[in-house]
MIDOSE-1310 file (N, C-alpha, C; in nm, 2 decimals, decimal comma, always signed):
residues 252
mgwv	-15,65/-4,50/-9,48/-15,56/-4,43/-9,40/-15,42/-4,45/-9,45; -15,34/-4,34/-9,43/-15,20/-4,34/-9,47/-15,19/-4,33/-9,62; -15,31/-4,31/-9,69/-15,29/-4,31/-9,83/-15,28/-4,16/-9,87; -15,17/-4,13/-9,95/-15,14/-4,00/-10,00/-15,13/-4,01/-10,15
tpra	-15,20/-3,92/-10,21/-15,19/-3,92/-10,36/-15,06/-3,86/-10,41; -15,02/-3,89/-10,52/-14,90/-3,84/-10,58/-14,90/-3,69/-10,59; -15,01/-3,63/-10,61/-15,01/-3,48/-10,62/-14,99/-3,42/-10,48; -15,04/-3,49/-10,38/-15,02/-3,44/-10,24/-14,88/-3,44/-10,20
rigl	-14,81/-3,55/-10,24/-14,67/-3,57/-10,21/-14,59/-3,45/-10,27; -14,62/-3,42/-10,39/-14,54/-3,31/-10,46/-14,56/-3,18/-10,39; -14,69/-3,16/-10,34/-14,71/-3,04/-10,27/-14,64/-3,03/-10,14; -14,63/-3,14/-10,07/-14,55/-3,14/-9,94/-14,41/-3,11/-9,97
frmg	-14,35/-3,17/-10,07/-14,21/-3,15/-10,10/-14,18/-3,01/-10,13; -14,28/-2,95/-10,21/-14,26/-2,80/-10,24/-14,26/-2,72/-10,12; -14,35/-2,75/-10,03/-14,36/-2,67/-9,90/-14,23/-2,69/-9,82; -14,18/-2,81/-9,81/-14,05/-2,83/-9,74/-13,94/-2,74/-9,79
rkhl	-13,93/-2,73/-9,92/-13,82/-2,66/-9,98/-13,84/-2,51/-9,95; -13,96/-2,46/-9,95/-13,99/-2,32/-9,92/-13,94/-2,29/-9,78; -13,98/-2,38/-9,68/-13,94/-2,36/-9,54/-13,79/-2,35/-9,53; -13,72/-2,44/-9,59/-13,58/-2,45/-9,59/-13,51/-2,32/-9,64
flvi	-13,57/-2,27/-9,75/-13,52/-2,15/-9,81/-13,54/-2,03/-9,72; -13,65/-2,03/-9,65/-13,68/-1,92/-9,56/-13,59/-1,92/-9,44; -13,56/-2,04/-9,39/-13,47/-2,05/-9,27/-13,33/-2,00/-9,31; -13,28/-2,04/-9,43/-13,14/-2,00/-9,47/-13,14/-1,85/-9,49
llli	-13,25/-1,79/-9,55/-13,25/-1,65/-9,57/-13,25/-1,57/-9,44; -13,33/-1,62/-9,34/-13,33/-1,56/-9,21/-13,19/-1,56/-9,14; -13,12/-1,67/-9,16/-12,98/-1,68/-9,10/-12,89/-1,58/-9,17; -12,90/-1,56/-9,30/-12,81/-1,47/-9,37/-12,84/-1,33/-9,32
igtl	-12,97/-1,29/-9,31/-13,01/-1,16/-9,27/-12,96/-1,13/-9,13; -12,98/-1,23/-9,04/-12,93/-1,21/-8,90/-12,78/-1,19/-8,89; -12,71/-1,26/-8,97/-12,56/-1,24/-8,97/-12,52/-1,10/-9,02; -12,59/-1,05/-9,13/-12,56/-0,92/-9,18/-12,59/-0,81/-9,07
vacq	-12,70/-0,83/-9,00/-12,73/-0,73/-8,90/-12,63/-0,73/-8,79; -12,58/-0,85/-8,75/-12,48/-0,86/-8,64/-12,35/-0,79/-8,68; -12,31/-0,81/-8,81/-12,19/-0,74/-8,86/-12,20/-0,59/-8,86; -12,32/-0,54/-8,89/-12,34/-0,40/-8,89/-12,33/-0,34/-8,75
ktky	-12,37/-0,42/-8,65/-12,36/-0,37/-8,51/-12,22/-0,37/-8,46; -12,14/-0,46/-8,51/-12,00/-0,48/-8,46/-11,91/-0,40/-8,55; -11,85/-0,29/-8,50/-11,76/-0,21/-8,58/-11,62/-0,28/-8,59; -11,56/-0,26/-8,70/-11,42/-0,32/-8,72/-11,32/-0,23/-8,64
qpvq	-11,24/-0,30/-8,55/-11,14/-0,23/-8,47/-11,00/-0,28/-8,53; -10,93/-0,18/-8,60/-10,80/-0,22/-8,65/-10,70/-0,25/-8,54; -10,61/-0,35/-8,56/-10,51/-0,38/-8,47/-10,39/-0,28/-8,48; -10,37/-0,22/-8,37/-10,26/-0,12/-8,36/-10,12/-0,19/-8,34
paqp	-10,02/-0,16/-8,42/-9,89/-0,22/-8,40/-9,83/-0,19/-8,26; -9,76/-0,28/-8,20/-9,70/-0,26/-8,07/-9,60/-0,15/-8,07; -9,60/-0,06/-7,97/-9,51/+0,05/-7,97/-9,38/+0,00/-7,91; -9,26/+0,04/-7,96/-9,13/-0,01/-7,90/-9,11/+0,05/-7,77
veaa	-9,05/-0,03/-7,68/-9,02/+0,01/-7,54/-8,89/+0,09/-7,54; -8,90/+0,22/-7,50/-8,79/+0,30/-7,50/-8,69/+0,26/-7,38; -8,56/+0,25/-7,42/-8,46/+0,21/-7,32/-8,44/+0,33/-7,23; -8,39/+0,30/-7,11/-8,35/+0,41/-7,01/-8,24/+0,49/-7,07
peaa	-8,25/+0,62/-7,05/-8,14/+0,70/-7,11/-8,00/+0,66/-7,05; -7,90/+0,67/-7,14/-7,77/+0,63/-7,10/-7,71/+0,71/-6,99; -7,76/+0,84/-6,98/-7,70/+0,93/-6,88/-7,73/+0,88/-6,74; -7,83/+0,79/-6,73/-7,87/+0,74/-6,60/-7,76/+0,65/-6,54
npan	-7,68/+0,59/-6,63/-7,57/+0,50/-6,59/-7,45/+0,54/-6,67; -7,37/+0,63/-6,62/-7,25/+0,68/-6,70/-7,15/+0,57/-6,73; -7,15/+0,47/-6,65/-7,05/+0,37/-6,67/-7,07/+0,29/-6,80; -7,20/+0,29/-6,84/-7,24/+0,22/-6,97/-7,26/+0,31/-7,08
alpa	-7,25/+0,44/-7,06/-7,28/+0,54/-7,17/-7,17/+0,53/-7,28; -7,21/+0,54/-7,40/-7,12/+0,54/-7,51/-7,10/+0,68/-7,56; -6,98/+0,71/-7,60/-6,95/+0,85/-7,65/-7,03/+0,87/-7,78; -7,06/+1,00/-7,80/-7,13/+1,03/-7,93/-7,03/+1,02/-8,04
pgtm	-7,08/+0,99/-8,16/-6,98/+0,98/-8,28/-6,91/+1,11/-8,29; -6,77/+1,10/-8,32/-6,69/+1,22/-8,34/-6,64/+1,28/-8,22; -6,67/+1,23/-8,10/-6,61/+1,29/-7,98/-6,49/+1,21/-7,93; -6,41/+1,28/-7,85/-6,29/+1,22/-7,79/-6,31/+1,19/-7,65
vvvs	-6,27/+1,07/-7,61/-6,29/+1,02/-7,47/-6,15/+0,99/-7,41; -6,13/+1,03/-7,29/-6,00/+1,00/-7,22/-6,02/+0,87/-7,15; -5,93/+0,78/-7,18/-5,94/+0,64/-7,12/-5,83/+0,63/-7,02; -5,86/+0,58/-6,90/-5,76/+0,56/-6,80/-5,66/+0,45/-6,84
vqpv	-5,53/+0,47/-6,83/-5,43/+0,37/-6,86/-5,36/+0,33/-6,73; -5,36/+0,20/-6,71/-5,29/+0,15/-6,59/-5,16/+0,09/-6,63; -5,05/+0,12/-6,56/-4,92/+0,06/-6,60/-4,92/-0,09/-6,57; -4,86/-0,16/-6,66/-4,84/-0,31/-6,64/-4,70/-0,34/-6,59
plpd	-4,69/-0,40/-6,47/-4,56/-0,42/-6,42/-4,49/-0,53/-6,50; -4,36/-0,50/-6,53/-4,28/-0,59/-6,61/-4,21/-0,68/-6,52; -4,18/-0,80/-6,57/-4,11/-0,90/-6,48/-3,97/-0,85/-6,45; -3,92/-0,88/-6,33/-3,79/-0,84/-6,30/-3,68/-0,91/-6,39
kppl	-3,58/-0,84/-6,41/-3,47/-0,89/-6,49/-3,40/-1,00/-6,40; -3,35/-1,11/-6,47/-3,28/-1,21/-6,39/-3,15/-1,15/-6,33; -3,11/-1,19/-6,21/-2,99/-1,14/-6,15/-2,87/-1,17/-6,23; -2,78/-1,07/-6,23/-2,65/-1,09/-6,30/-2,57/-1,21/-6,25
lpng	-2,58/-1,23/-6,12/-2,52/-1,34/-6,05/-2,63/-1,44/-6,00; -2,66/-1,54/-6,08/-2,77/-1,63/-6,05/-2,75/-1,70/-5,91; -2,86/-1,71/-5,84/-2,87/-1,79/-5,72/-2,77/-1,74/-5,61; -2,75/-1,61/-5,61/-2,65/-1,55/-5,52/-2,70/-1,56/-5,38
nfrt	-2,83/-1,59/-5,36/-2,88/-1,60/-5,22/-2,87/-1,75/-5,17; -2,82/-1,84/-5,26/-2,80/-1,98/-5,23/-2,93/-2,05/-5,20; -3,04/-2,00/-5,24/-3,17/-2,07/-5,21/-3,19/-2,20/-5,28; -3,14/-2,21/-5,40/-3,15/-2,34/-5,47/-3,02/-2,42/-5,45
wdfa	-3,04/-2,54/-5,41/-2,92/-2,62/-5,37/-2,91/-2,74/-5,46; -2,78/-2,77/-5,50/-2,75/-2,89/-5,59/-2,70/-3,00/-5,49; -2,79/-3,09/-5,46/-2,75/-3,19/-5,36/-2,65/-3,28/-5,41; -2,65/-3,31/-5,54/-2,55/-3,40/-5,60/-2,41/-3,34/-5,59
agvp	-2,40/-3,21/-5,62/-2,27/-3,15/-5,62/-2,23/-3,10/-5,48; -2,33/-3,08/-5,39/-2,30/-3,04/-5,25/-2,28/-2,89/-5,24; -2,33/-2,81/-5,34/-2,31/-2,67/-5,34/-2,44/-2,60/-5,39; -2,45/-2,47/-5,38/-2,57/-2,40/-5,44/-2,57/-2,43/-5,59
kgft	-2,69/-2,44/-5,65/-2,69/-2,46/-5,79/-2,63/-2,35/-5,87; -2,54/-2,39/-5,97/-2,47/-2,29/-6,05/-2,33/-2,26/-6,00; -2,30/-2,30/-5,87/-2,17/-2,28/-5,82/-2,08/-2,41/-5,84; -1,95/-2,39/-5,83/-1,85/-2,50/-5,84/-1,81/-2,53/-5,69
apqg	-1,80/-2,66/-5,67/-1,76/-2,71/-5,54/-1,61/-2,71/-5,52; -1,56/-2,68/-5,41/-1,41/-2,68/-5,39/-1,36/-2,83/-5,39; -1,25/-2,85/-5,46/-1,19/-2,98/-5,48/-1,06/-2,99/-5,40; -1,02/-3,11/-5,38/-0,88/-3,13/-5,32/-0,88/-3,14/-5,17
gkst	-1,00/-3,12/-5,10/-1,00/-3,13/-4,96/-0,95/-3,02/-4,88; -0,91/-2,91/-4,94/-0,86/-2,80/-4,87/-0,96/-2,71/-4,80; -1,08/-2,72/-4,85/-1,19/-2,65/-4,79/-1,32/-2,72/-4,81; -1,42/-2,70/-4,73/-1,55/-2,77/-4,74/-1,66/-2,66/-4,73
vtne	-1,77/-2,69/-4,79/-1,89/-2,60/-4,78/-2,01/-2,68/-4,73; -2,09/-2,62/-4,64/-2,22/-2,68/-4,60/-2,32/-2,57/-4,60; -2,44/-2,61/-4,61/-2,55/-2,51/-4,60/-2,61/-2,51/-4,46; -2,65/-2,39/-4,41/-2,70/-2,37/-4,28/-2,83/-2,28/-4,29
agen	-2,92/-2,30/-4,19/-3,03/-2,21/-4,19/-2,99/-2,08/-4,13; -3,02/-1,97/-4,21/-2,99/-1,84/-4,16/-3,11/-1,77/-4,11; -3,09/-1,64/-4,08/-3,20/-1,56/-4,03/-3,31/-1,54/-4,14; -3,44/-1,53/-4,09/-3,55/-1,51/-4,18/-3,57/-1,62/-4,28
gkiq	-3,53/-1,74/-4,25/-3,55/-1,85/-4,34/-3,45/-1,86/-4,45; -3,34/-1,78/-4,45/-3,25/-1,77/-4,56/-3,15/-1,89/-4,55; -3,09/-1,93/-4,66/-2,99/-2,03/-4,66/-2,85/-1,96/-4,66; -2,76/-2,01/-4,58/-2,63/-1,95/-4,57/-2,53/-2,07/-4,59
ikqt	-2,41/-2,02/-4,64/-2,30/-2,12/-4,67/-2,19/-2,10/-4,56; -2,16/-2,22/-4,50/-2,04/-2,22/-4,41/-1,93/-2,29/-4,48; -1,82/-2,21/-4,50/-1,70/-2,26/-4,57/-1,58/-2,26/-4,47; -1,51/-2,37/-4,46/-1,40/-2,39/-4,37/-1,28/-2,43/-4,45
wiqd	-1,17/-2,36/-4,43/-1,04/-2,40/-4,49/-0,95/-2,46/-4,39; -0,89/-2,57/-4,43/-0,79/-2,63/-4,34/-0,65/-2,62/-4,40; -0,64/-2,58/-4,52/-0,51/-2,56/-4,59/-0,51/-2,45/-4,69; -0,40/-2,40/-4,72/-0,38/-2,29/-4,82/-0,42/-2,34/-4,96
dsgd	-0,52/-2,28/-5,02/-0,56/-2,32/-5,16/-0,53/-2,21/-5,26; -0,44/-2,12/-5,23/-0,41/-2,01/-5,32/-0,34/-2,06/-5,45; -0,28/-2,17/-5,45/-0,21/-2,22/-5,57/-0,30/-2,32/-5,65; -0,42/-2,35/-5,61/-0,51/-2,44/-5,68/-0,57/-2,38/-5,80
sfln	-0,61/-2,47/-5,89/-0,68/-2,42/-6,01/-0,81/-2,35/-5,97; -0,84/-2,25/-6,05/-0,96/-2,17/-6,02/-1,09/-2,26/-6,04; -1,08/-2,36/-6,12/-1,19/-2,45/-6,14/-1,22/-2,54/-6,02; -1,12/-2,55/-5,93/-1,13/-2,63/-5,81/-1,17/-2,55/-5,69
kfgi	-1,20/-2,42/-5,70/-1,24/-2,34/-5,59/-1,39/-2,31/-5,59; -1,44/-2,28/-5,47/-1,58/-2,24/-5,46/-1,60/-2,11/-5,53; -1,69/-2,11/-5,63/-1,72/-1,99/-5,70/-1,83/-2,01/-5,81; -1,84/-1,91/-5,89/-1,95/-1,92/-6,00/-1,90/-1,85/-6,12
lvqg	-1,95/-1,90/-6,24/-1,92/-1,84/-6,37/-2,04/-1,74/-6,40; -2,00/-1,62/-6,43/-2,10/-1,52/-6,47/-2,08/-1,48/-6,62; -2,19/-1,48/-6,69/-2,18/-1,45/-6,83/-2,28/-1,33/-6,87; -2,25/-1,27/-6,98/-2,34/-1,16/-7,03/-2,30/-1,02/-6,98
lmqd	-2,19/-1,00/-6,91/-2,15/-0,87/-6,87/-2,08/-0,80/-6,99; -2,11/-0,67/-7,00/-2,06/-0,59/-7,11/-1,92/-0,53/-7,09; -1,85/-0,53/-7,20/-1,71/-0,47/-7,19/-1,72/-0,32/-7,16; -1,63/-0,27/-7,08/-1,62/-0,13/-7,04/-1,74/-0,08/-6,96
aayn	-1,83/-0,17/-6,92/-1,93/-0,13/-6,82/-1,88/-0,15/-6,68; -1,95/-0,09/-6,59/-1,91/-0,10/-6,45/-2,01/-0,18/-6,37; -1,96/-0,26/-6,28/-2,05/-0,35/-6,20/-2,00/-0,35/-6,05; -2,09/-0,37/-5,96/-2,05/-0,38/-5,82/-2,08/-0,52/-5,77
levr	-1,97/-0,58/-5,72/-1,98/-0,71/-5,65/-2,00/-0,69/-5,50; -2,11/-0,73/-5,45/-2,14/-0,71/-5,30/-2,15/-0,85/-5,24; -2,08/-0,86/-5,13/-2,07/-0,99/-5,05/-2,11/-0,96/-4,91; -2,21/-1,03/-4,86/-2,25/-1,02/-4,72/-2,20/-1,14/-4,65
aknl	-2,11/-1,12/-4,55/-2,04/-1,23/-4,49/-1,99/-1,20/-4,35; -1,95/-1,30/-4,28/-1,88/-1,28/-4,15/-1,77/-1,38/-4,14; -1,65/-1,33/-4,10/-1,53/-1,42/-4,09/-1,51/-1,45/-3,94; -1,53/-1,58/-3,91/-1,52/-1,62/-3,77/-1,38/-1,65/-3,72
sdkk	-1,28/-1,63/-3,81/-1,14/-1,66/-3,77/-1,06/-1,53/-3,76; -0,93/-1,54/-3,74/-0,84/-1,43/-3,73/-0,76/-1,41/-3,86; -0,80/-1,47/-3,97/-0,73/-1,46/-4,09/-0,82/-1,41/-4,20; -0,77/-1,34/-4,30/-0,85/-1,29/-4,40/-0,88/-1,39/-4,51
vivs	-0,99/-1,37/-4,58/-1,04/-1,45/-4,70/-1,05/-1,35/-4,82; -1,02/-1,40/-4,94/-1,02/-1,32/-5,06/-1,12/-1,37/-5,15; -1,19/-1,27/-5,22/-1,29/-1,30/-5,33/-1,23/-1,22/-5,45; -1,22/-1,28/-5,56/-1,16/-1,22/-5,68/-1,24/-1,26/-5,80
awhe	-1,21/-1,18/-5,91/-1,29/-1,21/-6,04/-1,19/-1,22/-6,15; -1,21/-1,32/-6,24/-1,12/-1,34/-6,35/-1,19/-1,37/-6,48; -1,14/-1,31/-6,59/-1,19/-1,35/-6,72/-1,14/-1,49/-6,76; -1,23/-1,57/-6,82/-1,19/-1,69/-6,88/-1,15/-1,66/-7,03
tgda	-1,02/-1,67/-7,06/-0,97/-1,62/-7,19/-0,99/-1,72/-7,30; -1,00/-1,85/-7,27/-1,01/-1,95/-7,37/-0,87/-1,98/-7,43; -0,77/-1,93/-7,37/-0,63/-1,95/-7,41/-0,57/-2,05/-7,31; -0,52/-2,17/-7,37/-0,47/-2,27/-7,28/-0,34/-2,22/-7,21
rkpf	-0,27/-2,13/-7,27/-0,14/-2,08/-7,21/-0,17/-1,99/-7,10; -0,28/-1,92/-7,10/-0,32/-1,83/-7,00/-0,47/-1,83/-6,99; -0,52/-1,93/-6,92/-0,67/-1,94/-6,92/-0,75/-1,84/-6,85; -0,68/-1,77/-6,75/-0,75/-1,67/-6,67/-0,67/-1,54/-6,67
drvn	-0,75/-1,43/-6,67/-0,69/-1,29/-6,67/-0,77/-1,21/-6,57; -0,71/-1,15/-6,47/-0,78/-1,08/-6,36/-0,85/-0,96/-6,42; -0,98/-0,95/-6,38/-1,06/-0,84/-6,43/-1,01/-0,71/-6,39; -0,98/-0,69/-6,26/-0,92/-0,57/-6,21/-0,78/-0,60/-6,17
pgga	-0,68/-0,56/-6,24/-0,54/-0,59/-6,20/-0,51/-0,54/-6,07; -0,46/-0,63/-5,98/-0,41/-0,58/-5,85/-0,53/-0,56/-5,75; -0,65/-0,59/-5,79/-0,77/-0,57/-5,70/-0,83/-0,70/-5,66; -0,88/-0,70/-5,54/-0,96/-0,81/-5,49/-1,04/-0,77/-5,37
leip	-1,14/-0,85/-5,33/-1,23/-0,81/-5,22/-1,18/-0,89/-5,10; -1,15/-0,82/-4,99/-1,10/-0,89/-4,87/-1,21/-0,90/-4,77; -1,22/-1,02/-4,71/-1,31/-1,04/-4,60/-1,23/-1,05/-4,47; -1,22/-0,94/-4,39/-1,14/-0,94/-4,27/-1,21/-1,02/-4,16
pgqd	-1,13/-1,05/-4,05/-1,19/-1,11/-3,93/-1,30/-1,02/-3,88; -1,41/-1,09/-3,83/-1,52/-1,01/-3,77/-1,63/-1,11/-3,73; -1,70/-1,08/-3,61/-1,80/-1,17/-3,56/-1,94/-1,14/-3,61; -1,95/-1,03/-3,68/-2,08/-0,98/-3,73/-2,09/-0,98/-3,88
fqvy	-2,21/-0,99/-3,93/-2,22/-0,98/-4,08/-2,19/-0,84/-4,12; -2,12/-0,83/-4,23/-2,09/-0,70/-4,29/-2,11/-0,72/-4,45; -2,13/-0,61/-4,51/-2,14/-0,60/-4,66/-2,01/-0,55/-4,71; -1,95/-0,62/-4,80/-1,82/-0,58/-4,86/-1,85/-0,57/-5,01
sfsl	-1,80/-0,46/-5,07/-1,83/-0,43/-5,21/-1,70/-0,41/-5,29; -1,71/-0,44/-5,42/-1,59/-0,44/-5,50/-1,63/-0,40/-5,64; -1,56/-0,31/-5,71/-1,60/-0,27/-5,84/-1,54/-0,36/-5,95; -1,62/-0,40/-6,04/-1,57/-0,48/-6,15/-1,58/-0,40/-6,28
lpks	-1,47/-0,40/-6,36/-1,46/-0,33/-6,48/-1,42/-0,43/-6,59; -1,51/-0,50/-6,65/-1,47/-0,60/-6,75/-1,40/-0,54/-6,87; -1,29/-0,61/-6,91/-1,21/-0,56/-7,02/-1,25/-0,63/-7,15; -1,34/-0,72/-7,14/-1,40/-0,79/-7,26/-1,53/-0,84/-7,23
dkpi	-1,60/-0,91/-7,33/-1,73/-0,97/-7,30/-1,72/-1,11/-7,27; -1,60/-1,16/-7,24/-1,58/-1,30/-7,20/-1,63/-1,33/-7,06; -1,67/-1,46/-7,04/-1,72/-1,49/-6,91/-1,63/-1,46/-6,79; -1,68/-1,43/-6,68/-1,60/-1,39/-6,56/-1,63/-1,50/-6,45
riid	-1,52/-1,55/-6,40/-1,54/-1,65/-6,29/-1,50/-1,58/-6,15; -1,60/-1,58/-6,06/-1,58/-1,52/-5,93/-1,55/-1,63/-5,83; -1,44/-1,62/-5,76/-1,40/-1,73/-5,67/-1,35/-1,67/-5,54; -1,34/-1,76/-5,44/-1,28/-1,72/-5,31/-1,16/-1,80/-5,28
gcae	-1,09/-1,77/-5,18/-0,97/-1,84/-5,14/-0,91/-1,79/-5,01; -0,83/-1,87/-4,95/-0,76/-1,84/-4,83/-0,62/-1,89/-4,83; -0,52/-1,81/-4,80/-0,38/-1,85/-4,81/-0,32/-1,88/-4,67; -0,40/-1,86/-4,57/-0,34/-1,87/-4,43/-0,40/-1,98/-4,35
atpa	-0,48/-2,06/-4,40/-0,54/-2,17/-4,32/-0,44/-2,29/-4,30; -0,45/-2,35/-4,19/-0,38/-2,47/-4,16/-0,47/-2,56/-4,08; -0,43/-2,69/-4,08/-0,52/-2,78/-4,00/-0,53/-2,74/-3,85; -0,42/-2,68/-3,80/-0,43/-2,64/-3,66/-0,50/-2,51/-3,64
apvt	-0,51/-2,43/-3,74/-0,58/-2,30/-3,74/-0,67/-2,29/-3,86; -0,78/-2,36/-3,86/-0,88/-2,35/-3,97/-0,94/-2,21/-3,98; -0,98/-2,17/-4,10/-1,05/-2,04/-4,12/-1,19/-2,07/-4,17; -1,29/-2,01/-4,10/-1,43/-2,03/-4,13/-1,50/-1,90/-4,16
viwd	-1,57/-1,90/-4,27/-1,65/-1,78/-4,32/-1,79/-1,82/-4,34; -1,89/-1,74/-4,30/-2,03/-1,77/-4,33/-2,07/-1,67/-4,44; -2,11/-1,73/-4,56/-2,15/-1,65/-4,67/-2,31/-1,63/-4,66; -2,36/-1,51/-4,66/-2,50/-1,49/-4,66/-2,55/-1,46/-4,80
ewrl	-2,48/-1,39/-4,88/-2,52/-1,36/-5,01/-2,41/-1,30/-5,10; -2,41/-1,34/-5,22/-2,32/-1,28/-5,32/-2,41/-1,21/-5,42; -2,39/-1,09/-5,45/-2,47/-1,01/-5,54/-2,39/-0,93/-5,64; -2,44/-0,92/-5,77/-2,37/-0,84/-5,87/-2,47/-0,75/-5,93
tedk	-2,44/-0,62/-5,93/-2,53/-0,52/-5,99/-2,46/-0,43/-6,08; -2,53/-0,37/-6,17/-2,47/-0,28/-6,26/-2,45/-0,14/-6,20; -2,34/-0,08/-6,21/-2,31/+0,05/-6,15/-2,34/+0,16/-6,26; -2,45/+0,23/-6,23/-2,49/+0,33/-6,33/-2,44/+0,47/-6,29
tppp	-2,35/+0,48/-6,20/-2,30/+0,61/-6,16/-2,21/+0,65/-6,28; -2,23/+0,77/-6,33/-2,14/+0,82/-6,44/-2,00/+0,83/-6,40; -1,91/+0,79/-6,49/-1,76/+0,80/-6,45/-1,72/+0,94/-6,44; -1,61/+0,96/-6,36/-1,56/+1,10/-6,34/-1,51/+1,15/-6,47
petk	-1,52/+1,28/-6,49/-1,47/+1,34/-6,62/-1,31/+1,32/-6,63; -1,27/+1,30/-6,75/-1,13/+1,28/-6,78/-1,06/+1,41/-6,76; -0,94/+1,40/-6,70/-0,85/+1,52/-6,68/-0,75/+1,53/-6,79; -0,73/+1,65/-6,83/-0,64/+1,67/-6,94/-0,50/+1,72/-6,88
């Protein structure tokens, strides 16, 4: 038992190889048959998605090449020009000098200035004279130096004030000449702005006609004040504007 001759072994080996070959052949035939039944389906490329027509949203529509489009233009507001007379509303105060910024303080004790709360939150100046200051240096008077005015141009000096006394107060304008012998020259010879007595605020105006481009000092003064009869004025605003009214035609 269990004895197998060499020839029998060779026969079994040959039969095993035949069976293996038949199995492989059947597998190949089965695969070919399956491929014949399955047809090849080519892959179609993805179609691009069409965008919505621009006409549906006119705000995003682009003009066709070569066409003209009207574009809305909005004006850009330009900053206001600085006032010709800076800080004429006295809003900015120089506490060290005791006057509005840019103004000169009165010297010599003949008049004093203080700030007061005015209407609508404005700052007003109360100035009181107790002596005549008409002979004092212009640099010692309450006033302001204005620069940049053009020669032969016309300007309006407007002062809103009320005079609580029975004496008048003067506002005048002078060129700074730079000449030590005559340091000041009146802008308008013989002219000045008078603030008469009155218990209500009034606007007083005065025309300035610069004779040169030199700086102009605008000052106030009172020649009739005494310690027994002080003069008090409330300044609400000093304003300087360009007068663009054409001059009258020359007469021949």
